[in-house]
C-alpha positions in Angstrom: 3.2 -10.4 -10.8 1.1 -11.5 -7.8 2.5 -15.0 -8.2 6.0 -13.6 -7.7 5.0 -11.4 -4.7 5.8 -8.3 -6.6 9.4 -9.4 -7.3 10.3 -7.7 -10.6 13.5 -9.7 -11.0 11.7 -13.0 -10.9 8.9 -11.7 -13.2 11.5 -10.4 -15.7 13.3 -13.8 -15.6 10.1 -15.6 -16.5 9.3 -13.1 -19.2 12.8 -13.5 -20.7 12.5 -17.3 -20.6 9.1 -17.2 -22.4 10.4 -14.8 -25.0 13.4 -17.1 -25.6 11.1 -20.1 -25.9 9.0 -18.2 -28.5 12.0 -17.2 -30.4 13.4 -20.8 -30.5 10.1 -21.8 -32.1 10.3 -18.9 -34.6 7.4 -17.1 -33.0 7.1 -13.6 -31.6 4.7 -11.7 -29.3 3.0 -8.6 -30.6 1.6 -7.5 -27.3 4.6 -7.9 -25.0 4.8 -4.2 -24.1 1.1 -4.1 -23.1 1.6 -7.2 -21.0 4.8 -5.9 -19.3 3.0 -2.7 -18.4 0.1 -4.7 -17.1 2.3 -6.9 -15.0 4.3 -4.0 -13.5 1.1 -2.1 -12.7 0.0 -5.0 -10.6 2.7 -4.1 -8.0 1.0 -2.4 -5.1 3.8 0.1 -4.3 2.7 3.6 -5.2 6.1 4.9 -6.0 6.8 2.0 -8.4 3.3 2.4 -10.0 3.9 6.1 -10.5 7.3 5.3 -12.2 5.7 2.8 -14.5 2.9 5.2 -15.3 5.5 7.8 -16.4 7.0 5.2 -18.7 3.6 4.3 -20.1 3.1 8.0 -20.9 6.5 8.2 -22.6 5.7 5.0 -24.6 2.3 6.4 -25.6 4.0 9.6 -26.8 6.1 7.5 -29.2 9.3 7.3 -27.1 11.6 4.4 -28.2 11.1 2.2 -25.2 11.9 -1.4 -26.1 10.9 -4.4 -24.0 14.6 -4.8 -22.9 14.8 -1.2 -21.8 11.5 -1.4 -20.0 12.5 -4.5 -18.1 15.8 -2.9 -17.2 14.1 0.3 -16.0 11.5 -1.5 -14.0 14.1 -3.8 -12.4 16.4 -0.9 -11.5 13.6 1.0 -9.9 12.4 -2.1 -8.0 16.0 -2.7 -6.7 16.4 0.9 -5.8 13.2 1.0 -3.7 14.0 -2.4 -2.2 17.5 -1.3 -1.1 16.2 1.9 0.3 13.6 0.0 2.3 10.9 2.0 0.5 9.1 -0.8 -1.4 5.7 -1.4 0.1 3.8 -4.6 -0.5 0.1 -4.9 -0.1 0.7 -6.9 3.1 2.5 -3.9 4.6 -0.3 -1.6 3.5 -2.9 -3.8 5.1 -0.9 -4.0 8.4 -0.6 -0.2 8.5 -4.3 0.2 7.8 -5.2 -2.3 10.6 -2.9 -0.5 13.0 -4.5 2.9 12.2 -7.9 1.5 12.7 -6.9 0.0 16.1 -5.5 3.5 17.1 -8.8 5.2 16.2 -10.9 2.6 18.0 
């Protein structure tokens, strides 16, 4: 996820391409959900992380969340936050922290 600068759309595109490549060779991935959750949790935005944590809880409870559904949910949330100007990257957090430190000093 860091490689994609927290861009969920690009991340999902790569995951889908990898899954297609596996399927073309007759292979599958047994840990795709774990890896998807891990990738999404690498995003620094607190609202997005909270949303993913809620989905993890539902998945852990036995909710029928498929990899396709999870990717759609994550991408929709990402796009919603992005359009609303509410998606915060680690760079923005660092800039804000530096500005607050400068004000205090």
